[in-house]
N, C-alpha and C positions, 0 to 999 in steps of 0.2 A: 269740524269746530270743537275746540277744546273749552268746556265750561269750568268755572271756577271751582265747583266742589270736586270735578275730576282731578284737577291739578292738585288740590289739597289731599284727596285720597291717593293718589299717586305719590305725591311728596313723603306723606306719612307712612306708607308701604315700603316707599325706599329707605327711609330710616330706621326701617324694622318697627314702626310704632304701630302698626295695624290700623284699621280704618276706622275704628271706635277704641279710642284709648281711654275712655271714661273720665275719672276726675284727674288723673296725671295731668291732661293737656290744661287743666284749669288752675293748677298749682303755680303760683309764682316764683319768680328765679330766687333762689337762695342765696343771700349774700351774708357771708360769714361776718360776726362782729369783730372777731379778732383775725389778726392776719393769718391767711391759709398757708398750712405747711404740706410737705409731700403725704405725710401720715394722715392728717384731716382729709385731703383730698381721696386717698386710697380709701378711707372709712366710709366717705361718702359715696365713693362709686360703688362699693360694696352692698351698700344698704340702700341707696337710691331705687325708687321704683321708676319704670320705663316712661321717659317723657319729662322726668324732672329736670331741672336744670340747677347749676351753680356757677355763681361768677368767680372765676380763679384768679382774675386781676382786673384792676381798671386803669387806665392811663394809656401810654403808648408802649407795648411790650418790647419792641426793638429798643427803644431809646432807654427804657427804665431797665434793660438788662445790660447796657452797655458801660462799659469801665471808664471811657472818655466823655460821654454825652449826658450821663444820668447825674442828678443831683442826689441820688440815693446813695445810702451807707453801703460799703462792701458786703455786709451781712445781708442788708434787704435785698440788694442785687442778687447774691446766691441764693437767697430764698424763693424769690420770683423766677430766677433761672430754673431752679430744680422743681418746683411747681409746675411751670409750664412743659418741661421735659416731660414729667409725669402724665401731666394730661395729654400730650401728644402720643406716649407709649399707650395710654389707656385706648386712645383714638385708633392707633395701629393694630390693637387687640380686638377691636370692634366693641369695646364696652361703652364709649361714649361717641358723640359727635360734637365736634367744635365748631364754635361761630364766636364773629365778632358783630358787636353794634355800634355803629358811629354815636357819640354822645357829642362831640363838638369838634372843633379844629385839633387834629393830633391827640384826641381822646376818644377812648374806645373801652366797651365792657367786653371782656373776654369770658365766653360762656361755655360750658360742656353739659351736654344733654344725655342723659343715662340712655342708652339703647337696649334693645332686648338681647339676652344672653341665656342660653341654658345653664350655665353655671351658677352654684351657690355663693353666697358672700365669702366663705373659707377660700373657695376655689378662685374667685377672683383676686383676693388678696395674694394667694399664692403666685397667680400668673403675673400680676403686677411686679412683685417682687423677682421673679425669675426674669421676666424681661428686662427689668432695671439692672439685675447682675449682667445679664448677658450683653447690653449694649454697654455698660461702663468697664466690663473686662476687655472689650475690643482692644486689638493694640493697633495705633496708627500704622499706615503703610509708608 
């Protein structure tokens, strides 16, 4: 039989949070006042404590990035696309875990939770830049 606490401890361990993450688990989700940029997201990833969360988008990401279905300007769609792509890269590097939380019909909060990493903030920023450059320099087949 699996008990609730066993499940929570297993989940925390799987996320790289450890069983006792202290105050980090009590922190609310950071929701930037201004529209989040790639640079701001990278700075947050580099400086956030393990278990801290940031909301990197609210809405419906697929629609909001769409050229044909979005009501947003081209500039806003491009910003949302680049922030979401950077969040995905950070996830692939093991720096964050990505989640979505349903708010309503076709309305979600997209969250990134900082995971543990032996890298220091300058190394994290460098890794994010290298990964960005590597993926954007790929040539289509």
